[in-house]
Z-matrix of the N, CA and C atoms (Angstrom, degrees):
N
C 1 1.454
C 2 1.533 1 107.72
N 3 1.316 2 116.67 1 131.73
C 4 1.463 3 120.24 2 -177.33
C 5 1.523 4 111.66 3 -81.49
N 6 1.319 5 115.08 4 163.17
C 7 1.471 6 120.17 5 176.82
C 8 1.521 7 110.31 6 -62.10
N 9 1.337 8 116.92 7 -36.66
C 10 1.469 9 120.95 8 178.75
C 11 1.520 10 110.48 9 -61.61
N 12 1.318 11 117.44 10 -43.81
C 13 1.465 12 121.69 11 179.32
C 14 1.524 13 110.67 12 -61.60
N 15 1.325 14 117.16 13 -39.06
C 16 1.459 15 120.36 14 179.75
C 17 1.527 16 111.77 15 -66.12
N 18 1.330 17 118.08 16 -26.81
C 19 1.463 18 121.86 17 179.65
C 20 1.525 19 112.77 18 -84.12
N 21 1.317 20 118.06 19 -12.44
C 22 1.459 21 120.78 20 -176.66
C 23 1.525 22 114.29 21 -58.53
N 24 1.341 23 120.32 22 -41.14
C 25 1.469 24 118.31 23 177.37
C 26 1.534 25 112.15 24 -59.73
N 27 1.337 26 117.89 25 -38.03
C 28 1.469 27 121.11 26 177.10
C 29 1.521 28 110.74 27 -62.56
N 30 1.320 29 116.69 28 -44.35
C 31 1.467 30 121.15 29 -179.77
C 32 1.532 31 110.59 30 -64.58
N 33 1.321 32 116.84 31 -41.37
C 34 1.459 33 120.54 32 -179.75
C 35 1.531 34 110.83 33 -67.74
N 36 1.331 35 117.38 34 -40.33
C 37 1.469 36 120.61 35 177.58
C 38 1.530 37 109.85 36 -61.80
N 39 1.328 38 117.24 37 -42.93
C 40 1.463 39 120.79 38 178.66
C 41 1.523 40 111.47 39 -64.89
N 42 1.322 41 116.95 40 -39.09
C 43 1.469 42 120.98 41 178.58
C 44 1.533 43 111.01 42 -64.84
N 45 1.316 44 116.40 43 -47.08
C 46 1.472 45 120.56 44 178.64
C 47 1.525 46 111.03 45 -62.25
N 48 1.327 47 116.57 46 -41.59
C 49 1.458 48 120.24 47 179.18
C 50 1.522 49 110.58 48 -65.09
N 51 1.324 50 116.92 49 -40.37
C 52 1.462 51 120.64 50 177.46
C 53 1.514 52 111.63 51 -57.24
N 54 1.324 53 116.80 52 -41.55
C 55 1.467 54 120.66 53 177.90
C 56 1.525 55 110.71 54 -66.69
N 57 1.328 56 117.33 55 -41.58
C 58 1.464 57 121.00 56 -179.48
C 59 1.519 58 111.44 57 -64.00
N 60 1.316 59 116.33 58 -38.15
C 61 1.462 60 120.42 59 -175.94
C 62 1.522 61 113.54 60 -78.81
N 63 1.328 62 117.29 61 -2.88
C 64 1.464 63 119.58 62 173.62
C 65 1.525 64 110.94 63 -81.35
N 66 1.340 65 116.32 64 -14.12
C 67 1.468 66 120.10 65 177.92
C 68 1.525 67 109.20 66 -74.05
N 69 1.297 68 115.30 67 145.32
C 70 1.461 69 119.61 68 178.95
C 71 1.531 70 110.06 69 -78.34
N 72 1.334 71 115.48 70 162.12
C 73 1.457 72 119.42 71 176.68
C 74 1.535 73 109.82 72 -57.29
N 75 1.306 74 116.36 73 -41.62
C 76 1.469 75 120.65 74 -178.99
C 77 1.533 76 111.31 75 -60.05
N 78 1.330 77 116.69 76 -42.61
C 79 1.466 78 120.27 77 178.05
C 80 1.524 79 110.97 78 -65.09
N 81 1.313 80 116.50 79 -42.82
C 82 1.466 81 120.47 80 -179.57
C 83 1.524 82 112.21 81 -69.71
N 84 1.323 83 117.24 82 -36.26
C 85 1.462 84 120.94 83 -179.44
C 86 1.527 85 111.27 84 -62.41
N 87 1.324 86 117.34 85 -28.35
C 88 1.474 87 120.65 86 179.09
C 89 1.522 88 112.57 87 -70.06
N 90 1.342 89 116.88 88 -25.10
C 91 1.466 90 118.85 89 -175.79
C 92 1.526 91 114.12 90 -111.13
N 93 1.336 92 117.82 91 -15.24
C 94 1.476 93 120.08 92 -178.19
C 95 1.522 94 110.45 93 -70.69
N 96 1.292 95 120.61 94 144.70
C 97 1.453 96 126.60 95 -10.73
C 98 1.521 97 110.48 96 -79.49
N 99 1.319 98 115.78 97 138.04
C 100 1.459 99 121.10 98 -177.25
C 101 1.513 100 108.87 99 -155.86
N 102 1.309 101 116.27 100 152.87
C 103 1.458 102 121.34 101 175.63
C 104 1.511 103 110.21 102 -158.93
N 105 1.318 104 115.47 103 161.79
C 106 1.451 105 120.43 104 175.37
C 107 1.517 106 109.31 105 -150.61
N 108 1.308 107 115.30 106 166.58
C 109 1.456 108 121.85 107 178.51
C 110 1.525 109 107.37 108 -140.63
N 111 1.323 110 116.16 109 142.34
C 112 1.451 111 120.48 110 -179.92
C 113 1.520 112 109.77 111 -157.19
N 114 1.322 113 115.93 112 166.77
C 115 1.460 114 122.11 113 176.33
C 116 1.514 115 107.91 114 -91.16
N 117 1.323 116 115.30 115 139.13
C 118 1.453 117 121.08 116 177.81
C 119 1.510 118 109.87 117 -140.59
N 120 1.332 119 115.76 118 -175.26
C 121 1.456 120 121.22 119 -176.99
C 122 1.520 121 110.26 120 -133.05
N 123 1.322 122 115.24 121 141.47
C 124 1.456 123 120.75 122 174.85
C 125 1.528 124 108.67 123 -78.80
N 126 1.318 125 116.31 124 175.54
C 127 1.460 126 121.20 125 -179.71
C 128 1.529 127 112.41 126 -58.57
N 129 1.330 128 117.12 127 -31.57
C 130 1.463 129 120.15 128 -179.79
C 131 1.528 130 112.92 129 -86.86
N 132 1.329 131 116.50 130 -1.38
C 133 1.459 132 120.36 131 178.31
C 134 1.508 133 114.99 132 95.36
N 135 1.324 134 118.52 133 5.18
C 136 1.462 135 121.03 134 178.18
C 137 1.530 136 109.62 135 -72.15
N 138 1.314 137 116.42 136 136.53
C 139 1.459 138 121.62 137 179.75
C 140 1.527 139 109.98 138 -81.61
N 141 1.328 140 116.42 139 133.39
C 142 1.461 141 122.39 140 -179.58
C 143 1.525 142 108.94 141 -137.47
N 144 1.334 143 115.78 142 162.53
C 145 1.461 144 122.10 143 173.88
C 146 1.525 145 108.01 144 -100.43
N 147 1.327 146 116.23 145 133.51
C 148 1.461 147 122.32 146 -178.30
C 149 1.524 148 108.60 147 -121.15
N 150 1.325 149 115.92 148 130.18
C 151 1.465 150 121.83 149 176.03
C 152 1.519 151 108.39 150 -121.83
N 153 1.335 152 115.84 151 134.20
C 154 1.467 153 121.29 152 175.77
C 155 1.519 154 107.82 153 -123.41
N 156 1.335 155 115.32 154 144.26
C 157 1.464 156 120.38 155 177.84
C 158 1.525 157 109.23 156 -141.93
N 159 1.323 158 114.86 157 140.13
C 160 1.464 159 123.03 158 175.22
C 161 1.520 160 106.17 159 -122.73
N 162 1.319 161 116.17 160 108.44
C 163 1.457 162 121.75 161 -172.23
C 164 1.525 163 110.46 162 -124.80
N 165 1.310 164 116.45 163 153.68
C 166 1.462 165 120.19 164 173.51
C 167 1.520 166 107.41 165 -69.85
N 168 1.289 167 117.48 166 127.19
C 169 1.459 168 121.83 167 -176.85
C 170 1.527 169 111.94 168 -72.18
N 171 1.322 170 117.58 169 -50.43
C 172 1.473 171 121.31 170 -176.57
C 173 1.515 172 112.82 171 -124.66
N 174 1.298 173 117.49 172 20.47
C 175 1.452 174 120.85 173 -179.08
C 176 1.517 175 110.79 174 126.10
N 177 1.310 176 115.76 175 152.92
C 178 1.456 177 122.23 176 -176.09
C 179 1.527 178 111.82 177 -53.72
N 180 1.325 179 114.74 178 132.51
C 181 1.449 180 120.74 179 178.08
C 182 1.514 181 114.19 180 91.01
N 183 1.337 182 116.95 181 -2.89
C 184 1.467 183 120.50 182 -179.74
C 185 1.518 184 111.76 183 -99.49
N 186 1.321 185 115.98 184 -148.82
C 187 1.454 186 121.53 185 178.38
C 188 1.530 187 110.01 186 -63.00
N 189 1.351 188 115.91 187 153.98
C 190 1.462 189 120.99 188 -179.91
C 191 1.524 190 109.09 189 -111.77
N 192 1.327 191 116.36 190 128.05
C 193 1.455 192 123.02 191 176.75
C 194 1.525 193 108.40 192 -92.68
N 195 1.330 194 117.16 193 123.47
C 196 1.459 195 122.77 194 175.81
C 197 1.522 196 107.46 195 -104.56
N 198 1.323 197 116.73 196 127.05
C 199 1.462 198 120.96 197 -179.64
C 200 1.521 199 109.65 198 -130.17
N 201 1.335 200 115.62 199 140.93
C 202 1.467 201 122.54 200 176.08
C 203 1.521 202 107.86 201 -130.18
N 204 1.333 203 116.01 202 134.44
C 205 1.460 204 122.12 203 175.05
C 206 1.523 205 107.20 204 -126.90
N 207 1.331 206 116.52 205 130.27
C 208 1.464 207 122.58 206 176.13
C 209 1.518 208 107.48 207 -117.66
N 210 1.345 209 116.35 208 123.27
C 211 1.466 210 121.54 209 -179.57
C 212 1.519 211 109.15 210 -117.40
N 213 1.308 212 114.96 211 131.19
C 214 1.459 213 120.54 212 177.07
C 215 1.509 214 110.86 213 154.91
N 216 1.317 215 116.20 214 174.23
C 217 1.460 216 122.70 215 -178.20
C 218 1.527 217 111.57 216 54.92
N 219 1.326 218 115.57 217 32.96
C 220 1.449 219 120.61 218 176.10
C 221 1.517 220 115.23 219 79.37
N 222 1.331 221 117.85 220 14.31
C 223 1.457 222 119.37 221 -179.23
C 224 1.513 223 112.59 222 -157.75
N 225 1.318 224 114.14 223 -169.12
C 226 1.461 225 121.49 224 -178.13
C 227 1.524 226 108.56 225 -142.79
N 228 1.323 227 115.85 226 137.84
C 229 1.463 228 121.51 227 176.15
C 230 1.521 229 108.01 228 -122.30
N 231 1.329 230 116.20 229 139.87
C 232 1.464 231 121.38 230 179.59
C 233 1.520 232 109.27 231 -127.99
N 234 1.324 233 114.96 232 146.22
C 235 1.465 234 121.22 233 175.01
C 236 1.517 235 107.68 234 -146.76
N 237 1.323 236 116.63 235 149.63
C 238 1.456 237 119.81 236 -179.22
C 239 1.515 238 111.40 237 -156.11
N 240 1.325 239 115.19 238 158.07
C 241 1.460 240 121.68 239 174.60
C 242 1.517 241 107.70 240 -152.85
N 243 1.313 242 115.97 241 162.47
C 244 1.459 243 122.36 242 176.74
C 245 1.527 244 107.96 243 -115.10
N 246 1.326 245 115.28 244 127.45
C 247 1.467 246 120.94 245 174.52
C 248 1.521 247 106.01 246 -97.70
N 249 1.312 248 115.88 247 114.23
C 250 1.459 249 121.98 248 -174.72
C 251 1.523 250 112.19 249 -74.75
N 252 1.323 251 114.60 250 142.48
C 253 1.458 252 120.64 251 174.23
C 254 1.520 253 108.49 252 -69.06
N 255 1.335 254 117.25 253 132.37
C 256 1.473 255 118.92 254 -179.37
C 257 1.529 256 112.10 255 -68.04
């Protein structure tokens, strides 16, 4: 397994998180708390498990914590961000 392949879960977690963080607080507040899990593929075609979660950071109605976990290729990658309440 190449070093590039080992970095793919990190890249995929960052990509998924980037998409999640484009949502506005208002959009996220409608679905929080919520999460899902599904099978996906890295750039090289390796199958991985992806989990996304949208949680209240400091209590209902406040900031929203977005978290992504990618499991596969013998490891786990995590990424997260907080979408602040306006």
